[in-house]
C-alpha positions as MATLAB code, in Angstrom:
seq = 'MKGYLHLIISRKSKIKNCLIFLLFFFVVQTVFASEPSDEIIAPRRLFIGANAQRGYMFDTRESTVIQNQYISLDLRVGLQTDDFDRDVYDRLFRYPHYGVGLYMGNLDRIVLGDENQAGLGKPLALYAFFASPVVRSDRFCVYYDFSLGLARNFNTYHPHIQPYNLFISTNNNVYLNMQFRAEFALFERSALGFGVSLQHFSNASLQEPNIGVNLVSGTLTYRAGLYKNHEKSYNRFPVEAYSPTWELLFSWANGARMLYSDFDRSSDQQKTKRWYSTSLSTAALIQTSHRRKLGAGLDLFYFDWGRHLKEYRAKRREIQTTTRLRDNMSIGAFVAHEVNYKKIWFVSNVGFYLNDRIGDRPQNMWIYERVGVCYQINKRFSAGLLIKAHLLIADHAELTVRYSVIQSGAK';
ca = [
      27.972  -15.672  -33.089;
      24.104  -16.182  -33.500;
      24.223  -15.064  -29.750;
      25.461  -12.301  -29.972;
      24.137  -11.221  -33.078;
      20.792  -12.678  -31.064;
      21.537   -9.920  -27.887;
      22.391   -7.216  -30.607;
      18.823   -7.468  -32.304;
      17.374   -7.716  -28.734;
      18.727   -4.611  -27.454;
      18.098   -2.399  -30.617;
      14.409   -3.990  -30.540;
      13.932   -2.425  -26.393;
      15.382    0.750  -27.655;
      13.079    0.840  -30.530;
      10.115    0.201  -28.394;
      11.390    2.970  -25.792;
      11.928    5.666  -28.707;
       8.113    4.621  -29.790;
       6.602    4.953  -26.261;
       8.461    8.401  -26.167;
       7.177    9.420  -29.351;
       3.621    8.341  -28.700;
       3.682   10.250  -25.154;
       4.648   13.459  -26.465;
       2.623   13.146  -29.872;
      -0.272   12.356  -27.126;
       0.718   15.563  -25.269;
       0.638   18.007  -28.469;
      -2.642   17.059  -29.837;
      -4.494   17.432  -26.459;
      -2.494   20.314  -25.201;
      -4.764   23.633  -25.961;
      -5.300   26.816  -24.235;
      -8.012   27.572  -22.015;
     -10.403   30.216  -22.834;
     -10.575   32.946  -20.567;
     -13.973   32.939  -20.187;
     -13.902   29.220  -19.005;
     -10.866   27.814  -16.372;
     -10.785   24.164  -16.390;
     -10.839   23.356  -11.887;
      -8.838   20.316  -12.734;
      -5.865   19.899  -14.709;
      -5.837   16.462  -16.674;
      -2.326   14.675  -16.825;
      -0.627   11.569  -17.903;
       2.931   10.165  -16.798;
       5.240    7.057  -17.005;
       7.159    5.947  -13.800;
      10.645    3.497  -14.470;
      11.761    1.859  -11.376;
      14.601   -0.745  -10.658;
      15.743   -2.173   -7.959;
      15.733   -5.409   -5.270;
      14.388   -7.669   -3.664;
      14.136   -7.390    0.230;
      13.344  -10.312    2.103;
      12.187   -9.247    5.905;
      12.568  -12.992    7.321;
      16.290  -12.277    7.843;
      16.228   -8.630    6.524;
      18.385   -8.886    4.052;
      18.450   -7.369    0.079;
      18.430  -10.522   -2.606;
      21.385   -9.327   -5.423;
      18.939   -9.704   -8.263;
      17.580   -6.312   -9.724;
      14.331   -6.204  -11.081;
      12.307   -3.292  -13.474;
       9.176   -1.773  -13.611;
       6.531    0.715  -15.556;
       3.999    2.423  -14.686;
       1.437    4.464  -16.978;
      -0.719    6.411  -15.412;
      -4.024    9.191  -16.201;
      -4.741   11.771  -13.454;
      -6.256   15.289  -12.124;
      -4.437   17.753   -9.983;
      -6.788   19.930   -8.516;
      -6.616   23.569   -9.382;
      -5.692   26.442   -7.371;
      -8.931   28.021   -8.584;
     -10.427   25.680   -6.206;
     -11.142   26.816   -2.636;
     -11.496   23.380   -0.773;
      -9.886   23.701    2.212;
      -8.484   20.046    2.117;
      -6.936   20.937   -1.734;
      -5.377   23.648   -0.199;
      -3.809   21.821    3.253;
      -2.577   18.808    0.490;
      -0.959   21.707   -1.719;
      -3.398   20.725   -4.741;
      -2.546   17.260   -4.646;
      -2.645   14.706   -7.466;
      -5.017   11.905   -8.133;
      -5.718    9.631  -10.712;
      -5.772    5.542  -12.440;
      -2.431    3.470  -13.242;
      -1.166    0.646  -15.074;
       1.638   -0.635  -13.460;
       4.345   -3.593  -15.380;
       6.682   -5.622  -13.707;
       9.639   -8.148  -14.683;
      10.487   -9.821  -11.919;
      11.722  -12.934  -13.190;
      15.477  -11.464  -12.093;
      14.415  -12.668   -9.377;
      15.698  -16.284   -8.505;
      15.122  -17.723   -4.864;
      16.975  -20.560   -3.787;
      17.909  -22.324   -7.407;
      19.246  -21.095  -10.746;
      17.201  -23.671  -12.898;
      13.784  -22.149  -11.037;
      11.947  -19.294  -12.425;
      11.409  -15.756  -11.183;
       8.289  -14.223   -9.642;
       6.997  -13.804  -13.317;
       5.434  -10.751  -14.789;
       2.998   -8.567  -12.779;
       0.352   -6.522  -13.693;
      -1.494   -3.891  -11.160;
      -4.294   -1.807  -11.470;
      -4.518    0.838   -8.659;
      -5.427    4.154   -7.676;
      -2.823    6.908   -7.054;
      -2.824    9.955   -4.446;
      -0.483   12.363   -4.482;
       0.531   14.956   -1.891;
       3.354   17.759   -2.358;
       5.608   18.226    0.398;
       6.993   21.515   -1.387;
       5.976   23.103   -4.265;
       6.939   26.047   -6.243;
       6.329   27.105   -9.639;
       9.861   25.054  -10.815;
      10.436   22.665   -8.359;
       7.998   20.210   -6.270;
       8.681   17.512   -3.284;
       5.936   14.551   -3.273;
       4.652   12.091   -1.385;
       2.907    9.031   -3.048;
       0.772    6.585   -2.054;
      -0.554    3.819   -4.335;
      -3.207    1.127   -3.863;
      -4.686   -1.628   -6.235;
      -4.801   -5.110   -7.641;
      -2.238   -7.073   -8.772;
      -1.603  -10.534  -11.123;
       0.397  -12.966  -13.130;
       2.891  -14.173  -10.463;
       4.819  -17.381  -10.720;
       3.371  -18.378   -7.525;
       4.042  -21.257   -4.405;
       4.271  -24.754   -5.564;
       5.786  -27.601   -3.233;
       7.449  -29.185   -6.563;
       7.799  -26.467   -9.026;
       8.394  -23.648   -6.713;
       9.390  -24.649   -3.928;
      11.631  -21.595   -2.450;
       9.202  -19.297   -3.139;
       7.305  -18.851    0.199;
       6.806  -14.952   -0.332;
       3.745  -15.336   -2.765;
       1.236  -18.221   -3.009;
      -1.791  -16.744   -5.141;
      -2.236  -15.085   -8.786;
      -4.485  -11.968   -7.211;
      -2.652  -10.152   -4.813;
      -3.219   -6.795   -3.303;
      -0.639   -3.883   -4.643;
       0.875   -1.245   -2.413;
       3.455    1.625   -3.222;
       4.720    4.193   -1.513;
       6.926    6.740   -3.331;
       9.234    9.537   -2.134;
      10.316   12.113   -5.254;
      11.202   15.458   -6.194;
      10.493   17.098   -9.101;
      11.913   19.473  -11.591;
       9.365   21.767  -14.400;
      11.180   21.174  -17.644;
       8.693   23.139  -19.746;
       5.682   24.579  -19.842;
       3.237   21.523  -19.134;
       5.738   18.740  -18.317;
       8.128   17.807  -15.504;
      10.663   15.252  -14.693;
      11.674   13.710  -11.437;
      13.101   10.905   -9.435;
      12.827    9.515   -6.230;
      12.667    6.136   -4.216;
       9.476    4.106   -3.670;
       8.640    0.447   -1.774;
       6.090   -1.908   -3.030;
       4.808   -4.622   -1.316;
       2.159   -7.390   -3.191;
       0.312   -9.309   -1.137;
      -2.926  -12.051   -0.842;
      -3.168  -10.492    2.960;
      -2.601  -14.404    4.454;
      -5.818  -15.758    2.332;
      -3.436  -18.098    1.587;
      -0.056  -19.749    2.502;
       3.051  -19.023    2.361;
       2.548  -15.611    2.145;
       5.636  -13.861    3.602;
       4.981  -10.833    1.026;
       7.306   -9.542   -2.071;
       9.174   -5.743   -0.798;
      10.938   -4.294   -3.375;
      12.789   -1.160   -2.989;
      13.771    0.836   -5.998;
      15.091    4.272   -7.511;
      12.555    5.875  -10.267;
      12.363    7.820  -12.692;
       9.092    9.881  -13.450;
       7.857   12.208  -16.381;
       4.754   13.783  -15.836;
       2.519   15.833  -18.865;
      -0.129   17.999  -18.894;
      -2.648   18.366  -21.462;
      -3.611   21.539  -20.951;
      -1.758   24.762  -20.422;
      -2.367   26.394  -17.172;
      -3.208   30.007  -16.444;
      -0.607   31.835  -13.489;
      -0.639   29.770  -10.086;
      -0.330   30.865   -6.491;
      -0.764   27.718   -4.572;
      -1.104   30.070   -1.167;
      -3.634   32.497   -2.029;
      -6.402   30.870   -0.040;
      -5.357   30.776    3.310;
      -6.730   27.947    5.479;
      -8.698   28.656    8.447;
      -7.671   28.194   12.235;
      -8.832   24.693   13.486;
      -9.934   24.127   17.161;
      -8.549   20.834   18.520;
     -11.179   18.199   19.235;
     -11.392   15.134   21.530;
     -12.727   11.914   20.075;
     -13.628    8.045   22.318;
     -13.392    5.810   19.131;
     -15.201    2.006   19.234;
     -13.925    0.001   16.581;
     -14.838   -3.271   15.362;
     -13.000   -5.578   13.244;
     -13.533   -8.782   10.903;
     -11.792  -11.388    9.065;
      -9.982  -14.717    8.193;
      -6.541  -16.099    8.084;
      -5.853  -18.924    6.536;
      -3.171  -20.739    8.433;
      -1.931  -24.689    8.117;
      -4.302  -27.141   10.133;
      -1.020  -29.373   11.130;
       0.426  -27.255   13.609;
       3.532  -28.093   13.314;
       3.670  -28.725    9.415;
       4.780  -32.267    9.628;
       2.762  -33.822    6.829;
       4.491  -33.359    3.516;
       0.672  -32.813    2.199;
       0.229  -29.852    4.040;
      -3.092  -28.466    4.473;
      -4.832  -24.985    4.986;
      -7.830  -23.998    6.545;
      -9.886  -20.760    7.320;
     -10.042  -19.336   11.080;
     -12.066  -16.394   12.048;
     -10.467  -13.630   13.456;
     -12.458  -10.132   15.283;
     -11.106   -7.655   17.453;
     -12.830   -5.021   19.513;
     -10.903   -1.770   19.925;
     -11.372    2.095   21.817;
      -9.205    4.874   21.305;
      -8.794    7.981   22.513;
      -7.960   10.706   19.602;
      -7.392   14.228   19.691;
      -7.989   15.998   15.903;
      -5.110   18.561   15.742;
      -6.104   19.760   12.473;
      -8.396   19.404    9.767;
      -6.202   16.423    8.502;
      -4.988   15.115   10.968;
      -6.016   12.834   14.414;
      -3.374   11.519   17.224;
      -4.085    9.136   19.883;
      -3.424    5.680   21.590;
      -5.550    3.033   22.456;
      -6.380   -0.957   23.514;
      -6.956   -3.872   21.414;
      -8.807   -6.815   22.405;
      -8.177   -9.490   19.651;
     -10.117  -13.017   18.896;
      -8.591  -15.513   16.797;
     -10.566  -18.924   16.333;
      -7.289  -20.794   16.388;
      -6.160  -20.404   19.581;
      -7.889  -23.059   21.089;
      -7.099  -25.538   18.266;
      -3.187  -24.919   19.338;
      -3.458  -25.422   22.815;
      -5.641  -29.066   22.369;
      -2.662  -29.934   19.874;
       0.343  -28.849   22.112;
      -1.513  -31.140   24.806;
      -2.164  -33.625   22.622;
       1.691  -34.441   21.891;
       2.247  -33.815   25.599;
      -0.162  -36.711   26.222;
      -1.782  -34.342   28.823;
      -5.556  -33.526   29.738;
      -6.431  -29.672   28.992;
      -9.260  -27.776   29.052;
      -9.905  -24.959   26.724;
     -11.635  -21.746   27.744;
     -12.665  -18.570   25.819;
      -9.830  -16.775   27.036;
      -7.552  -18.926   24.946;
      -8.312  -17.234   22.135;
      -7.732  -13.805   23.382;
      -5.039  -11.757   23.379;
      -4.570   -7.590   24.346;
      -2.354   -4.869   22.884;
      -1.719   -0.937   23.176;
      -1.337    0.674   20.059;
      -0.565    4.584   18.735;
      -3.452    6.096   16.626;
      -2.495    8.180   13.630;
      -4.853    9.386   11.089;
      -4.429   11.797    7.733;
      -8.078   12.965    6.458;
      -8.630   14.106    3.093;
     -12.092   14.912    2.508;
     -14.554   12.186    3.651;
     -11.416    9.595    3.186;
      -9.344    8.531    6.747;
      -6.203    7.107    6.171;
      -4.743    5.003    8.780;
      -1.620    3.773   10.350;
      -1.457    2.456   13.369;
       1.501    0.555   15.262;
       0.797   -1.613   18.325;
       2.429   -3.942   20.638;
       0.827   -7.189   22.757;
       0.524   -6.582   26.629;
      -0.534  -10.689   26.205;
      -0.305  -13.420   24.135;
      -2.412  -15.875   24.736;
      -3.262  -17.524   21.142;
       0.224  -17.415   19.339;
      -1.135  -14.523   17.399;
       2.268  -12.856   16.404;
       5.357  -14.184   14.388;
       7.970  -16.096   16.774;
       9.407  -13.441   19.482;
       7.879  -10.467   17.665;
       6.074   -8.181   19.854;
       5.175   -5.374   17.371;
       2.279   -4.939   15.049;
       1.134   -2.738   12.607;
      -2.695   -1.715   11.266;
      -2.834    0.310    8.022;
      -5.947    0.914    5.828;
      -8.282    3.479    4.879;
     -11.864    4.581    6.146;
     -14.673    6.340    5.204;
     -16.836    8.999    7.155;
     -20.088    7.776    6.400;
     -21.490   10.921    9.126;
     -20.717   12.011   11.664;
     -20.505    9.399   13.754;
     -19.715    6.065   11.811;
     -17.214    5.454    9.657;
     -16.441    2.092    7.738;
     -13.049    0.654    5.860;
     -10.544   -2.071    4.996;
      -7.485   -2.205    7.158;
      -4.534   -4.530    7.311;
      -3.109   -6.327   10.101;
       1.020   -6.788    9.355;
       4.086   -7.548   11.600;
       6.806   -5.479   10.284;
       5.443   -6.087    6.450;
       4.581   -9.375    6.558;
       0.599   -9.029    6.402;
      -1.521  -11.356    8.715;
      -4.954  -10.723    7.367;
      -7.390   -8.154    5.799;
     -10.002   -6.439    8.125;
     -13.603   -4.974    7.167;
     -14.062   -2.581    9.941;
     -16.790   -0.625   11.699;
     -16.214    2.838   14.047;
     -18.334    4.302   15.944;
     -17.512    7.999   17.817;
     -18.934    8.324   20.925;
     -17.909   11.307   21.844;
     -17.135   14.331   19.035;
     -18.032   18.038   19.652;
     -16.923   20.916   17.276;
     -15.200   18.901   14.607;
     -15.305   20.425   11.023;
];
């Protein structure tokens, strides 16, 4: 009986908190809402938003869904570029949204291996987001939404307390969220939306184990603008035609991977060590429009782990061996795709190994990915942060410097 009463009280408390939150949301919208004067037209439209998500965890090792639901809530403050801004990139991206948000998740329902073991925790993440419409009209809009930030407050791996949690081993992690949603205008300043999202938490292999937490969910969103807007005409400023340009791009990437020093993991007290990793890349790219590049290239990987692995295997077989520089090298070929928003390039490359001397990949997995962002310093140089991964399992983060050898007429 007491348990039943506790359940009723708990549910009433949750309903009460939700009602208080919604009331606060509408009060803020009402208090700040105002009609801009005829003399002053705000070039940006300020809004607040909420994003509720519920779904499942996806285990990339076995391509299975863990049937324990999780829930999360995002609170956002952002800006939407107004159609009075004639910037070419804002027109190309159909006047996008961008801003900052706070993610609050409850992953304690996700139980791994043992029902008596605690879940993954209640992570908090602070992130920046960018949402661009694919289709836009006055009452309906379809967005793709990308978020990147830092998260903490996990129940991390421990050999005795959390032995089944091989997915996350550090309290501080990178947070990624890719979302696709549709929004419908409710009133003059608010919109309701729904969609699907893929969330990812990882420490980029700074500490093992680190398979990464991948979450797939349905989403429900609410967005409220704090100002009334003038009539909109999102297509009234046409975009000038772009002449395709060719570019030869050289890249130098540097990072570190945390891997076990005991290569066969036979010891109960497994020790990890940070191994240096670098690569040189060259790619031929064609910029087909103001915002997109396509092309292909080659990667030369150097990974300090390779010769140590070769020596270890030779020692186990009790044979003599010599190590060379090439024992630390592998070669890959990749297809490049980059999207530009002003001075920011969003990089997404997919490649495959032509040879693999150093075991620079999971077993029987020849495909790798690189995703990240680069800032265009000037016409020749750009720099940024990329993450190398194998099918959503991050290897390591890379600080990257890029130089354009050939680039003519790019705008």
